[in-house]
mmCIF file of the N, C-alpha and C atoms, coordinates in Angstrom:
data_MODEL
# 
_entry.id   MODEL 
# 
loop_
_atom_site.group_PDB 
_atom_site.id 
_atom_site.type_symbol 
_atom_site.label_atom_id 
_atom_site.label_alt_id 
_atom_site.label_comp_id 
_atom_site.label_asym_id 
_atom_site.label_entity_id 
_atom_site.label_seq_id 
_atom_site.pdbx_PDB_ins_code 
_atom_site.Cartn_x 
_atom_site.Cartn_y 
_atom_site.Cartn_z 
_atom_site.occupancy 
_atom_site.B_iso_or_equiv 
_atom_site.pdbx_formal_charge 
_atom_site.auth_seq_id 
_atom_site.auth_comp_id 
_atom_site.auth_asym_id 
_atom_site.auth_atom_id 
_atom_site.pdbx_PDB_model_num 
ATOM 1   N N  . MET A 1 1  ? 2.649   -7.719  -15.036 1.00 0.00 ? 1  MET A N  1 
ATOM 2   C CA . MET A 1 1  ? 1.468   -7.979  -14.497 1.00 0.00 ? 1  MET A CA 1 
ATOM 3   C C  . MET A 1 1  ? 1.210   -6.607  -13.720 1.00 0.00 ? 1  MET A C  1 
ATOM 4   N N  . ARG A 1 2  ? 0.162   -5.560  -14.317 1.00 0.00 ? 2  ARG A N  1 
ATOM 5   C CA . ARG A 1 2  ? -0.243  -4.499  -13.159 1.00 0.00 ? 2  ARG A CA 1 
ATOM 6   C C  . ARG A 1 2  ? -1.503  -5.048  -12.747 1.00 0.00 ? 2  ARG A C  1 
ATOM 7   N N  . ILE A 1 3  ? -0.875  -4.358  -10.967 1.00 0.00 ? 3  ILE A N  1 
ATOM 8   C CA . ILE A 1 3  ? -2.060  -5.047  -10.101 1.00 0.00 ? 3  ILE A CA 1 
ATOM 9   C C  . ILE A 1 3  ? -2.394  -3.656  -9.349  1.00 0.00 ? 3  ILE A C  1 
ATOM 10  N N  . THR A 1 4  ? -3.457  -3.706  -9.111  1.00 0.00 ? 4  THR A N  1 
ATOM 11  C CA . THR A 1 4  ? -3.905  -2.346  -7.931  1.00 0.00 ? 4  THR A CA 1 
ATOM 12  C C  . THR A 1 4  ? -4.025  -3.187  -6.398  1.00 0.00 ? 4  THR A C  1 
ATOM 13  N N  . LEU A 1 5  ? -3.123  -2.288  -5.427  1.00 0.00 ? 5  LEU A N  1 
ATOM 14  C CA . LEU A 1 5  ? -3.360  -2.973  -4.086  1.00 0.00 ? 5  LEU A CA 1 
ATOM 15  C C  . LEU A 1 5  ? -4.336  -2.417  -3.428  1.00 0.00 ? 5  LEU A C  1 
ATOM 16  N N  . LYS A 1 6  ? -5.156  -2.915  -2.622  1.00 0.00 ? 6  LYS A N  1 
ATOM 17  C CA . LYS A 1 6  ? -6.304  -2.231  -1.964  1.00 0.00 ? 6  LYS A CA 1 
ATOM 18  C C  . LYS A 1 6  ? -5.796  -2.319  -0.370  1.00 0.00 ? 6  LYS A C  1 
ATOM 19  N N  . MET A 1 7  ? -6.466  -1.148  0.308   1.00 0.00 ? 7  MET A N  1 
ATOM 20  C CA . MET A 1 7  ? -6.353  -0.722  1.674   1.00 0.00 ? 7  MET A CA 1 
ATOM 21  C C  . MET A 1 7  ? -6.421  -2.119  2.882   1.00 0.00 ? 7  MET A C  1 
ATOM 22  N N  . PRO A 1 8  ? -5.611  -2.571  3.281   1.00 0.00 ? 8  PRO A N  1 
ATOM 23  C CA . PRO A 1 8  ? -5.851  -3.678  4.406   1.00 0.00 ? 8  PRO A CA 1 
ATOM 24  C C  . PRO A 1 8  ? -6.966  -3.551  5.223   1.00 0.00 ? 8  PRO A C  1 
ATOM 25  N N  . MET A 1 9  ? -7.331  -4.555  5.581   1.00 0.00 ? 9  MET A N  1 
ATOM 26  C CA . MET A 1 9  ? -8.430  -4.169  6.923   1.00 0.00 ? 9  MET A CA 1 
ATOM 27  C C  . MET A 1 9  ? -7.762  -5.320  7.910   1.00 0.00 ? 9  MET A C  1 
ATOM 28  N N  . PHE A 1 10 ? -7.410  -4.055  9.012   1.00 0.00 ? 10 PHE A N  1 
ATOM 29  C CA . PHE A 1 10 ? -6.661  -4.550  10.286  1.00 0.00 ? 10 PHE A CA 1 
ATOM 30  C C  . PHE A 1 10 ? -7.321  -4.545  11.300  1.00 0.00 ? 10 PHE A C  1 
ATOM 31  N N  . GLY A 1 11 ? -8.751  -4.913  11.294  1.00 0.00 ? 11 GLY A N  1 
ATOM 32  C CA . GLY A 1 11 ? -9.495  -5.407  12.338  1.00 0.00 ? 11 GLY A CA 1 
ATOM 33  C C  . GLY A 1 11 ? -11.001 -5.707  11.728  1.00 0.00 ? 11 GLY A C  1 
ATOM 34  N N  . MET A 1 12 ? -11.767 -5.987  12.339  1.00 0.00 ? 12 MET A N  1 
ATOM 35  C CA . MET A 1 12 ? -13.155 -6.317  12.183  1.00 0.00 ? 12 MET A CA 1 
ATOM 36  C C  . MET A 1 12 ? -13.809 -5.242  12.157  1.00 0.00 ? 12 MET A C  1 
ATOM 37  N N  . ASN A 1 13 ? -13.554 -3.970  12.960  1.00 0.00 ? 13 ASN A N  1 
ATOM 38  C CA . ASN A 1 13 ? -14.502 -2.642  12.909  1.00 0.00 ? 13 ASN A CA 1 
ATOM 39  C C  . ASN A 1 13 ? -13.655 -1.488  12.381  1.00 0.00 ? 13 ASN A C  1 
ATOM 40  N N  . MET A 1 14 ? -12.686 -1.965  11.500  1.00 0.00 ? 14 MET A N  1 
ATOM 41  C CA . MET A 1 14 ? -12.031 -0.826  11.337  1.00 0.00 ? 14 MET A CA 1 
ATOM 42  C C  . MET A 1 14 ? -12.780 -0.142  9.415   1.00 0.00 ? 14 MET A C  1 
ATOM 43  N N  . ASP A 1 15 ? -12.854 1.020   9.453   1.00 0.00 ? 15 ASP A N  1 
ATOM 44  C CA . ASP A 1 15 ? -13.692 1.407   8.378   1.00 0.00 ? 15 ASP A CA 1 
ATOM 45  C C  . ASP A 1 15 ? -12.369 1.897   7.478   1.00 0.00 ? 15 ASP A C  1 
ATOM 46  N N  . GLU A 1 16 ? -11.280 2.878   7.606   1.00 0.00 ? 16 GLU A N  1 
ATOM 47  C CA . GLU A 1 16 ? -10.435 3.353   7.008   1.00 0.00 ? 16 GLU A CA 1 
ATOM 48  C C  . GLU A 1 16 ? -9.454  3.588   7.795   1.00 0.00 ? 16 GLU A C  1 
ATOM 49  N N  . ALA A 1 17 ? -8.463  4.302   7.022   1.00 0.00 ? 17 ALA A N  1 
ATOM 50  C CA . ALA A 1 17 ? -6.709  4.458   7.286   1.00 0.00 ? 17 ALA A CA 1 
ATOM 51  C C  . ALA A 1 17 ? -6.372  5.580   6.603   1.00 0.00 ? 17 ALA A C  1 
ATOM 52  N N  . THR A 1 18 ? -5.388  6.190   7.308   1.00 0.00 ? 18 THR A N  1 
ATOM 53  C CA . THR A 1 18 ? -4.727  7.413   6.580   1.00 0.00 ? 18 THR A CA 1 
ATOM 54  C C  . THR A 1 18 ? -3.473  6.886   6.149   1.00 0.00 ? 18 THR A C  1 
ATOM 55  N N  . VAL A 1 19 ? -3.252  7.449   5.247   1.00 0.00 ? 19 VAL A N  1 
ATOM 56  C CA . VAL A 1 19 ? -1.437  7.033   4.571   1.00 0.00 ? 19 VAL A CA 1 
ATOM 57  C C  . VAL A 1 19 ? -0.736  8.380   5.231   1.00 0.00 ? 19 VAL A C  1 
ATOM 58  N N  . VAL A 1 20 ? 0.311   7.832   5.827   1.00 0.00 ? 20 VAL A N  1 
ATOM 59  C CA . VAL A 1 20 ? 0.919   8.886   6.663   1.00 0.00 ? 20 VAL A CA 1 
ATOM 60  C C  . VAL A 1 20 ? 2.727   8.674   6.166   1.00 0.00 ? 20 VAL A C  1 
ATOM 61  N N  . ALA A 1 21 ? 3.185   7.504   5.187   1.00 0.00 ? 21 ALA A N  1 
ATOM 62  C CA . ALA A 1 21 ? 4.132   7.810   4.539   1.00 0.00 ? 21 ALA A CA 1 
ATOM 63  C C  . ALA A 1 21 ? 4.155   7.172   3.048   1.00 0.00 ? 21 ALA A C  1 
ATOM 64  N N  . TRP A 1 22 ? 4.769   7.519   2.160   1.00 0.00 ? 22 TRP A N  1 
ATOM 65  C CA . TRP A 1 22 ? 5.243   6.313   1.168   1.00 0.00 ? 22 TRP A CA 1 
ATOM 66  C C  . TRP A 1 22 ? 6.978   6.213   1.095   1.00 0.00 ? 22 TRP A C  1 
ATOM 67  N N  . HIS A 1 23 ? 7.143   5.019   1.089   1.00 0.00 ? 23 HIS A N  1 
ATOM 68  C CA . HIS A 1 23 ? 8.337   4.682   1.492   1.00 0.00 ? 23 HIS A CA 1 
ATOM 69  C C  . HIS A 1 23 ? 9.144   4.164   -0.199  1.00 0.00 ? 23 HIS A C  1 
ATOM 70  N N  . ARG A 1 24 ? 8.294   4.203   -0.875  1.00 0.00 ? 24 ARG A N  1 
ATOM 71  C CA . ARG A 1 24 ? 8.675   4.334   -2.686  1.00 0.00 ? 24 ARG A CA 1 
ATOM 72  C C  . ARG A 1 24 ? 8.126   5.505   -3.377  1.00 0.00 ? 24 ARG A C  1 
ATOM 73  N N  . ALA A 1 25 ? 8.656   5.907   -4.615  1.00 0.00 ? 25 ALA A N  1 
ATOM 74  C CA . ALA A 1 25 ? 7.942   6.672   -5.260  1.00 0.00 ? 25 ALA A CA 1 
ATOM 75  C C  . ALA A 1 25 ? 7.667   6.037   -6.639  1.00 0.00 ? 25 ALA A C  1 
ATOM 76  N N  . PRO A 1 26 ? 6.442   6.691   -7.415  1.00 0.00 ? 26 PRO A N  1 
ATOM 77  C CA . PRO A 1 26 ? 6.360   5.827   -8.645  1.00 0.00 ? 26 PRO A CA 1 
ATOM 78  C C  . PRO A 1 26 ? 7.596   5.567   -9.544  1.00 0.00 ? 26 PRO A C  1 
ATOM 79  N N  . GLY A 1 27 ? 7.683   4.711   -9.609  1.00 0.00 ? 27 GLY A N  1 
ATOM 80  C CA . GLY A 1 27 ? 8.900   4.108   -10.616 1.00 0.00 ? 27 GLY A CA 1 
ATOM 81  C C  . GLY A 1 27 ? 9.987   3.391   -10.145 1.00 0.00 ? 27 GLY A C  1 
ATOM 82  N N  . GLU A 1 28 ? 9.844   3.511   -8.860  1.00 0.00 ? 28 GLU A N  1 
ATOM 83  C CA . GLU A 1 28 ? 11.029  2.989   -7.679  1.00 0.00 ? 28 GLU A CA 1 
ATOM 84  C C  . GLU A 1 28 ? 10.455  1.401   -7.593  1.00 0.00 ? 28 GLU A C  1 
ATOM 85  N N  . SER A 1 29 ? 11.378  0.672   -7.326  1.00 0.00 ? 29 SER A N  1 
ATOM 86  C CA . SER A 1 29 ? 11.308  -1.138  -7.467  1.00 0.00 ? 29 SER A CA 1 
ATOM 87  C C  . SER A 1 29 ? 11.066  -1.095  -6.178  1.00 0.00 ? 29 SER A C  1 
ATOM 88  N N  . PHE A 1 30 ? 10.567  -2.582  -5.514  1.00 0.00 ? 30 PHE A N  1 
ATOM 89  C CA . PHE A 1 30 ? 10.918  -3.091  -4.451  1.00 0.00 ? 30 PHE A CA 1 
ATOM 90  C C  . PHE A 1 30 ? 10.586  -4.605  -4.356  1.00 0.00 ? 30 PHE A C  1 
ATOM 91  N N  . ARG A 1 31 ? 11.224  -5.015  -3.333  1.00 0.00 ? 31 ARG A N  1 
ATOM 92  C CA . ARG A 1 31 ? 10.834  -6.437  -3.364  1.00 0.00 ? 31 ARG A CA 1 
ATOM 93  C C  . ARG A 1 31 ? 10.173  -7.071  -2.319  1.00 0.00 ? 31 ARG A C  1 
ATOM 94  N N  . LYS A 1 32 ? 9.552   -8.254  -2.456  1.00 0.00 ? 32 LYS A N  1 
ATOM 95  C CA . LYS A 1 32 ? 8.790   -8.812  -1.661  1.00 0.00 ? 32 LYS A CA 1 
ATOM 96  C C  . LYS A 1 32 ? 8.765   -8.850  -0.247  1.00 0.00 ? 32 LYS A C  1 
ATOM 97  N N  . GLY A 1 33 ? 7.919   -8.181  0.370   1.00 0.00 ? 33 GLY A N  1 
ATOM 98  C CA . GLY A 1 33 ? 8.126   -7.997  1.982   1.00 0.00 ? 33 GLY A CA 1 
ATOM 99  C C  . GLY A 1 33 ? 8.941   -6.677  2.755   1.00 0.00 ? 33 GLY A C  1 
ATOM 100 N N  . GLU A 1 34 ? 9.340   -5.969  1.705   1.00 0.00 ? 34 GLU A N  1 
ATOM 101 C CA . GLU A 1 34 ? 9.927   -4.361  2.083   1.00 0.00 ? 34 GLU A CA 1 
ATOM 102 C C  . GLU A 1 34 ? 8.412   -3.606  2.324   1.00 0.00 ? 34 GLU A C  1 
ATOM 103 N N  . SER A 1 35 ? 8.737   -2.716  2.972   1.00 0.00 ? 35 SER A N  1 
ATOM 104 C CA . SER A 1 35 ? 7.555   -2.000  3.245   1.00 0.00 ? 35 SER A CA 1 
ATOM 105 C C  . SER A 1 35 ? 7.263   -0.857  2.194   1.00 0.00 ? 35 SER A C  1 
ATOM 106 N N  . LEU A 1 36 ? 5.949   -0.719  1.719   1.00 0.00 ? 36 LEU A N  1 
ATOM 107 C CA . LEU A 1 36 ? 5.699   0.169   0.627   1.00 0.00 ? 36 LEU A CA 1 
ATOM 108 C C  . LEU A 1 36 ? 5.065   1.533   1.247   1.00 0.00 ? 36 LEU A C  1 
ATOM 109 N N  . TYR A 1 37 ? 4.192   1.456   2.295   1.00 0.00 ? 37 TYR A N  1 
ATOM 110 C CA . TYR A 1 37 ? 3.534   2.480   2.515   1.00 0.00 ? 37 TYR A CA 1 
ATOM 111 C C  . TYR A 1 37 ? 3.460   2.237   4.055   1.00 0.00 ? 37 TYR A C  1 
ATOM 112 N N  . GLN A 1 38 ? 3.287   3.331   4.967   1.00 0.00 ? 38 GLN A N  1 
ATOM 113 C CA . GLN A 1 38 ? 2.903   3.191   6.054   1.00 0.00 ? 38 GLN A CA 1 
ATOM 114 C C  . GLN A 1 38 ? 1.173   3.678   6.564   1.00 0.00 ? 38 GLN A C  1 
ATOM 115 N N  . VAL A 1 39 ? 0.572   3.298   7.040   1.00 0.00 ? 39 VAL A N  1 
ATOM 116 C CA . VAL A 1 39 ? -0.824  3.842   7.835   1.00 0.00 ? 39 VAL A CA 1 
ATOM 117 C C  . VAL A 1 39 ? -1.311  3.779   9.148   1.00 0.00 ? 39 VAL A C  1 
ATOM 118 N N  . GLU A 1 40 ? -2.142  4.795   9.436   1.00 0.00 ? 40 GLU A N  1 
ATOM 119 C CA . GLU A 1 40 ? -2.492  4.958   10.819  1.00 0.00 ? 40 GLU A CA 1 
ATOM 120 C C  . GLU A 1 40 ? -4.065  4.587   10.790  1.00 0.00 ? 40 GLU A C  1 
ATOM 121 N N  . THR A 1 41 ? -4.647  3.794   11.946  1.00 0.00 ? 41 THR A N  1 
ATOM 122 C CA . THR A 1 41 ? -5.835  3.997   12.352  1.00 0.00 ? 41 THR A CA 1 
ATOM 123 C C  . THR A 1 41 ? -6.200  4.519   13.529  1.00 0.00 ? 41 THR A C  1 
ATOM 124 N N  . GLU A 1 42 ? -7.585  4.461   14.130  1.00 0.00 ? 42 GLU A N  1 
ATOM 125 C CA . GLU A 1 42 ? -7.738  4.992   15.320  1.00 0.00 ? 42 GLU A CA 1 
ATOM 126 C C  . GLU A 1 42 ? -6.701  4.241   16.072  1.00 0.00 ? 42 GLU A C  1 
ATOM 127 N N  . LYS A 1 43 ? -6.464  3.014   16.386  1.00 0.00 ? 43 LYS A N  1 
ATOM 128 C CA . LYS A 1 43 ? -5.716  2.327   17.184  1.00 0.00 ? 43 LYS A CA 1 
ATOM 129 C C  . LYS A 1 43 ? -4.662  1.879   16.868  1.00 0.00 ? 43 LYS A C  1 
ATOM 130 N N  . VAL A 1 44 ? -3.721  1.623   15.731  1.00 0.00 ? 44 VAL A N  1 
ATOM 131 C CA . VAL A 1 44 ? -2.575  1.393   15.451  1.00 0.00 ? 44 VAL A CA 1 
ATOM 132 C C  . VAL A 1 44 ? -1.837  2.189   14.212  1.00 0.00 ? 44 VAL A C  1 
ATOM 133 N N  . THR A 1 45 ? -0.605  2.166   14.211  1.00 0.00 ? 45 THR A N  1 
ATOM 134 C CA . THR A 1 45 ? -0.053  2.664   13.232  1.00 0.00 ? 45 THR A CA 1 
ATOM 135 C C  . THR A 1 45 ? 0.745   1.455   12.700  1.00 0.00 ? 45 THR A C  1 
ATOM 136 N N  . THR A 1 46 ? 0.754   1.373   11.125  1.00 0.00 ? 46 THR A N  1 
ATOM 137 C CA . THR A 1 46 ? 1.653   -0.080  10.900  1.00 0.00 ? 46 THR A CA 1 
ATOM 138 C C  . THR A 1 46 ? 2.180   0.324   9.405   1.00 0.00 ? 46 THR A C  1 
ATOM 139 N N  . GLU A 1 47 ? 2.993   -0.644  9.049   1.00 0.00 ? 47 GLU A N  1 
ATOM 140 C CA . GLU A 1 47 ? 3.862   -0.787  7.883   1.00 0.00 ? 47 GLU A CA 1 
ATOM 141 C C  . GLU A 1 47 ? 2.970   -1.879  6.962   1.00 0.00 ? 47 GLU A C  1 
ATOM 142 N N  . VAL A 1 48 ? 2.933   -1.262  5.565   1.00 0.00 ? 48 VAL A N  1 
ATOM 143 C CA . VAL A 1 48 ? 2.016   -2.436  4.869   1.00 0.00 ? 48 VAL A CA 1 
ATOM 144 C C  . VAL A 1 48 ? 3.240   -2.700  3.584   1.00 0.00 ? 48 VAL A C  1 
ATOM 145 N N  . GLU A 1 49 ? 3.591   -4.117  3.654   1.00 0.00 ? 49 GLU A N  1 
ATOM 146 C CA . GLU A 1 49 ? 4.705   -4.761  2.773   1.00 0.00 ? 49 GLU A CA 1 
ATOM 147 C C  . GLU A 1 49 ? 4.026   -5.029  1.776   1.00 0.00 ? 49 GLU A C  1 
ATOM 148 N N  . ALA A 1 50 ? 5.469   -5.133  0.739   1.00 0.00 ? 50 ALA A N  1 
ATOM 149 C CA . ALA A 1 50 ? 4.800   -5.484  -0.728  1.00 0.00 ? 50 ALA A CA 1 
ATOM 150 C C  . ALA A 1 50 ? 4.561   -7.138  -0.858  1.00 0.00 ? 50 ALA A C  1 
ATOM 151 N N  . PRO A 1 51 ? 3.417   -7.427  -1.240  1.00 0.00 ? 51 PRO A N  1 
ATOM 152 C CA . PRO A 1 51 ? 3.539   -8.841  -1.747  1.00 0.00 ? 51 PRO A CA 1 
ATOM 153 C C  . PRO A 1 51 ? 4.039   -9.808  -2.603  1.00 0.00 ? 51 PRO A C  1 
ATOM 154 N N  . CYS A 1 52 ? 4.764   -8.985  -3.653  1.00 0.00 ? 52 CYS A N  1 
ATOM 155 C CA . CYS A 1 52 ? 5.495   -9.333  -4.720  1.00 0.00 ? 52 CYS A CA 1 
ATOM 156 C C  . CYS A 1 52 ? 7.017   -8.257  -4.814  1.00 0.00 ? 52 CYS A C  1 
ATOM 157 N N  . ASP A 1 53 ? 7.440   -8.939  -5.418  1.00 0.00 ? 53 ASP A N  1 
ATOM 158 C CA . ASP A 1 53 ? 8.557   -8.014  -6.398  1.00 0.00 ? 53 ASP A CA 1 
ATOM 159 C C  . ASP A 1 53 ? 7.806   -7.138  -7.277  1.00 0.00 ? 53 ASP A C  1 
ATOM 160 N N  . GLY A 1 54 ? 8.293   -5.961  -7.525  1.00 0.00 ? 54 GLY A N  1 
ATOM 161 C CA . GLY A 1 54 ? 7.771   -4.913  -8.749  1.00 0.00 ? 54 GLY A CA 1 
ATOM 162 C C  . GLY A 1 54 ? 8.170   -3.641  -8.840  1.00 0.00 ? 54 GLY A C  1 
ATOM 163 N N  . THR A 1 55 ? 7.226   -2.929  -8.809  1.00 0.00 ? 55 THR A N  1 
ATOM 164 C CA . THR A 1 55 ? 8.042   -1.483  -9.324  1.00 0.00 ? 55 THR A CA 1 
ATOM 165 C C  . THR A 1 55 ? 6.533   -0.829  -9.388  1.00 0.00 ? 55 THR A C  1 
ATOM 166 N N  . LEU A 1 56 ? 6.580   0.743   -8.548  1.00 0.00 ? 56 LEU A N  1 
ATOM 167 C CA . LEU A 1 56 ? 5.325   1.347   -8.004  1.00 0.00 ? 56 LEU A CA 1 
ATOM 168 C C  . LEU A 1 56 ? 5.207   1.989   -9.068  1.00 0.00 ? 56 LEU A C  1 
ATOM 169 N N  . LEU A 1 57 ? 4.110   2.063   -9.512  1.00 0.00 ? 57 LEU A N  1 
ATOM 170 C CA . LEU A 1 57 ? 3.373   2.653   -10.838 1.00 0.00 ? 57 LEU A CA 1 
ATOM 171 C C  . LEU A 1 57 ? 3.026   4.124   -10.708 1.00 0.00 ? 57 LEU A C  1 
ATOM 172 N N  . GLU A 1 58 ? 2.024   4.026   -9.827  1.00 0.00 ? 58 GLU A N  1 
ATOM 173 C CA . GLU A 1 58 ? 1.019   5.100   -9.500  1.00 0.00 ? 58 GLU A CA 1 
ATOM 174 C C  . GLU A 1 58 ? 0.698   4.969   -7.841  1.00 0.00 ? 58 GLU A C  1 
ATOM 175 N N  . VAL A 1 59 ? 0.661   6.068   -7.272  1.00 0.00 ? 59 VAL A N  1 
ATOM 176 C CA . VAL A 1 59 ? 0.056   6.523   -6.017  1.00 0.00 ? 59 VAL A CA 1 
ATOM 177 C C  . VAL A 1 59 ? -1.510  7.099   -6.229  1.00 0.00 ? 59 VAL A C  1 
ATOM 178 N N  . LEU A 1 60 ? -2.436  6.311   -5.341  1.00 0.00 ? 60 LEU A N  1 
ATOM 179 C CA . LEU A 1 60 ? -3.661  6.777   -5.658  1.00 0.00 ? 60 LEU A CA 1 
ATOM 180 C C  . LEU A 1 60 ? -4.104  7.007   -4.483  1.00 0.00 ? 60 LEU A C  1 
ATOM 181 N N  . VAL A 1 61 ? -3.510  7.333   -3.004  1.00 0.00 ? 61 VAL A N  1 
ATOM 182 C CA . VAL A 1 61 ? -3.896  7.454   -1.901  1.00 0.00 ? 61 VAL A CA 1 
ATOM 183 C C  . VAL A 1 61 ? -2.929  8.717   -1.102  1.00 0.00 ? 61 VAL A C  1 
ATOM 184 N N  . PRO A 1 62 ? -2.750  9.931   -1.859  1.00 0.00 ? 62 PRO A N  1 
ATOM 185 C CA . PRO A 1 62 ? -1.267  10.542  -1.267  1.00 0.00 ? 62 PRO A CA 1 
ATOM 186 C C  . PRO A 1 62 ? -1.182  10.669  0.395   1.00 0.00 ? 62 PRO A C  1 
ATOM 187 N N  . ILE A 1 63 ? -0.096  11.264  1.017   1.00 0.00 ? 63 ILE A N  1 
ATOM 188 C CA . ILE A 1 63 ? 0.185   10.969  2.525   1.00 0.00 ? 63 ILE A CA 1 
ATOM 189 C C  . ILE A 1 63 ? -0.971  12.158  2.767   1.00 0.00 ? 63 ILE A C  1 
ATOM 190 N N  . GLY A 1 64 ? -1.454  11.502  4.188   1.00 0.00 ? 64 GLY A N  1 
ATOM 191 C CA . GLY A 1 64 ? -2.429  12.623  4.922   1.00 0.00 ? 64 GLY A CA 1 
ATOM 192 C C  . GLY A 1 64 ? -3.737  12.238  4.825   1.00 0.00 ? 64 GLY A C  1 
ATOM 193 N N  . TYR A 1 65 ? -4.170  11.509  3.531   1.00 0.00 ? 65 TYR A N  1 
ATOM 194 C CA . TYR A 1 65 ? -5.441  11.349  2.663   1.00 0.00 ? 65 TYR A CA 1 
ATOM 195 C C  . TYR A 1 65 ? -6.028  9.672   3.512   1.00 0.00 ? 65 TYR A C  1 
ATOM 196 N N  . SER A 1 66 ? -7.151  9.853   3.643   1.00 0.00 ? 66 SER A N  1 
ATOM 197 C CA . SER A 1 66 ? -7.804  8.333   3.922   1.00 0.00 ? 66 SER A CA 1 
ATOM 198 C C  . SER A 1 66 ? -8.251  7.627   2.924   1.00 0.00 ? 66 SER A C  1 
ATOM 199 N N  . ALA A 1 67 ? -8.420  6.187   3.303   1.00 0.00 ? 67 ALA A N  1 
ATOM 200 C CA . ALA A 1 67 ? -9.148  5.431   2.379   1.00 0.00 ? 67 ALA A CA 1 
ATOM 201 C C  . ALA A 1 67 ? -9.839  4.373   2.844   1.00 0.00 ? 67 ALA A C  1 
ATOM 202 N N  . ALA A 1 68 ? -10.780 3.805   2.539   1.00 0.00 ? 68 ALA A N  1 
ATOM 203 C CA . ALA A 1 68 ? -11.508 2.839   3.373   1.00 0.00 ? 68 ALA A CA 1 
ATOM 204 C C  . ALA A 1 68 ? -11.084 1.389   2.871   1.00 0.00 ? 68 ALA A C  1 
ATOM 205 N N  . ALA A 1 69 ? -11.509 0.996   4.151   1.00 0.00 ? 69 ALA A N  1 
ATOM 206 C CA . ALA A 1 69 ? -10.595 -0.623  3.702   1.00 0.00 ? 69 ALA A CA 1 
ATOM 207 C C  . ALA A 1 69 ? -10.847 -1.378  2.626   1.00 0.00 ? 69 ALA A C  1 
ATOM 208 N N  . ARG A 1 70 ? -10.381 -2.001  2.064   1.00 0.00 ? 70 ARG A N  1 
ATOM 209 C CA . ARG A 1 70 ? -10.405 -2.592  0.873   1.00 0.00 ? 70 ARG A CA 1 
ATOM 210 C C  . ARG A 1 70 ? -10.635 -1.571  -0.150  1.00 0.00 ? 70 ARG A C  1 
ATOM 211 N N  . ALA A 1 71 ? -10.127 -0.217  -0.537  1.00 0.00 ? 71 ALA A N  1 
ATOM 212 C CA . ALA A 1 71 ? -10.111 0.450   -1.237  1.00 0.00 ? 71 ALA A CA 1 
ATOM 213 C C  . ALA A 1 71 ? -9.213  0.744   -2.226  1.00 0.00 ? 71 ALA A C  1 
ATOM 214 N N  . PRO A 1 72 ? -8.786  1.062   -3.452  1.00 0.00 ? 72 PRO A N  1 
ATOM 215 C CA . PRO A 1 72 ? -7.350  0.761   -4.002  1.00 0.00 ? 72 PRO A CA 1 
ATOM 216 C C  . PRO A 1 72 ? -6.449  2.283   -3.502  1.00 0.00 ? 72 PRO A C  1 
ATOM 217 N N  . VAL A 1 73 ? -5.176  1.586   -3.100  1.00 0.00 ? 73 VAL A N  1 
ATOM 218 C CA . VAL A 1 73 ? -4.287  2.326   -2.698  1.00 0.00 ? 73 VAL A CA 1 
ATOM 219 C C  . VAL A 1 73 ? -3.117  3.121   -3.703  1.00 0.00 ? 73 VAL A C  1 
ATOM 220 N N  . CYS A 1 74 ? -3.084  2.059   -4.259  1.00 0.00 ? 74 CYS A N  1 
ATOM 221 C CA . CYS A 1 74 ? -1.655  2.064   -5.540  1.00 0.00 ? 74 CYS A CA 1 
ATOM 222 C C  . CYS A 1 74 ? -1.914  1.347   -6.522  1.00 0.00 ? 74 CYS A C  1 
ATOM 223 N N  . VAL A 1 75 ? -1.189  1.663   -7.801  1.00 0.00 ? 75 VAL A N  1 
ATOM 224 C CA . VAL A 1 75 ? -0.515  0.310   -8.802  1.00 0.00 ? 75 VAL A CA 1 
ATOM 225 C C  . VAL A 1 75 ? 0.247   0.102   -9.003  1.00 0.00 ? 75 VAL A C  1 
ATOM 226 N N  . ILE A 1 76 ? 0.519   -1.159  -8.775  1.00 0.00 ? 76 ILE A N  1 
ATOM 227 C CA . ILE A 1 76 ? 1.872   -2.075  -8.991  1.00 0.00 ? 76 ILE A CA 1 
ATOM 228 C C  . ILE A 1 76 ? 2.417   -2.621  -10.447 1.00 0.00 ? 76 ILE A C  1 
ATOM 229 N N  . ASP A 1 77 ? 3.610   -2.588  -11.105 1.00 0.00 ? 77 ASP A N  1 
ATOM 230 C CA . ASP A 1 77 ? 3.887   -3.362  -11.847 1.00 0.00 ? 77 ASP A CA 1 
ATOM 231 C C  . ASP A 1 77 ? 4.281   -4.958  -11.083 1.00 0.00 ? 77 ASP A C  1 
ATOM 232 N N  . ALA A 1 78 ? 3.759   -6.101  -10.961 1.00 0.00 ? 78 ALA A N  1 
ATOM 233 C CA . ALA A 1 78 ? 4.358   -7.163  -10.549 1.00 0.00 ? 78 ALA A CA 1 
ATOM 234 C C  . ALA A 1 78 ? 4.991   -8.064  -11.291 1.00 0.00 ? 78 ALA A C  1 
ATOM 235 N N  . LEU A 1 79 ? 6.476   -8.515  -10.544 1.00 0.00 ? 79 LEU A N  1 
ATOM 236 C CA . LEU A 1 79 ? 6.985   -9.315  -11.545 1.00 0.00 ? 79 LEU A CA 1 
ATOM 237 C C  . LEU A 1 79 ? 6.433   -10.592 -11.781 1.00 0.00 ? 79 LEU A C  1 
ATOM 238 N N  . GLN A 1 80 ? 6.647   -11.386 -12.629 1.00 0.00 ? 80 GLN A N  1 
ATOM 239 C CA . GLN A 1 80 ? 6.118   -12.702 -12.581 1.00 0.00 ? 80 GLN A CA 1 
ATOM 240 C C  . GLN A 1 80 ? 7.191   -13.665 -12.024 1.00 0.00 ? 80 GLN A C  1 
ATOM 241 N N  . PRO A 1 81 ? 6.666   -14.618 -11.342 1.00 0.00 ? 81 PRO A N  1 
ATOM 242 C CA . PRO A 1 81 ? 7.538   -15.288 -10.626 1.00 0.00 ? 81 PRO A CA 1 
ATOM 243 C C  . PRO A 1 81 ? 8.394   -16.163 -12.064 1.00 0.00 ? 81 PRO A C  1 
ATOM 244 N N  . ALA A 1 82 ? 9.814   -16.496 -11.386 1.00 0.00 ? 82 ALA A N  1 
ATOM 245 C CA . ALA A 1 82 ? 10.900  -16.680 -12.392 1.00 0.00 ? 82 ALA A CA 1 
ATOM 246 C C  . ALA A 1 82 ? 10.248  -18.092 -12.723 1.00 0.00 ? 82 ALA A C  1 
# 
C-alpha cells in the first residue's frame, strides 16, 4: 500500500525541521522501527523510525532541505500485515 509519510512534530513550537541524512535510498526495503532518516530542529537532532515494514519509493525532501511540520517527506510501499 502506497503511503506518504509526513514530517513529525517534535514539540508544540516546532515549525520545521531539516533532513540531515537518509538511511535508505529509493528501492531499498526496511523493517518497522529501523531509522529511515535523520532530522534537525533548532533544539534537537533525531532519527525518524519506520512505522511499518516496507520499501522507500520516493524521497520528497532531500538532504539539506527543510520541511514544515506535517509536510510530506517521503513515499513508501507499506507491507500489509500477515
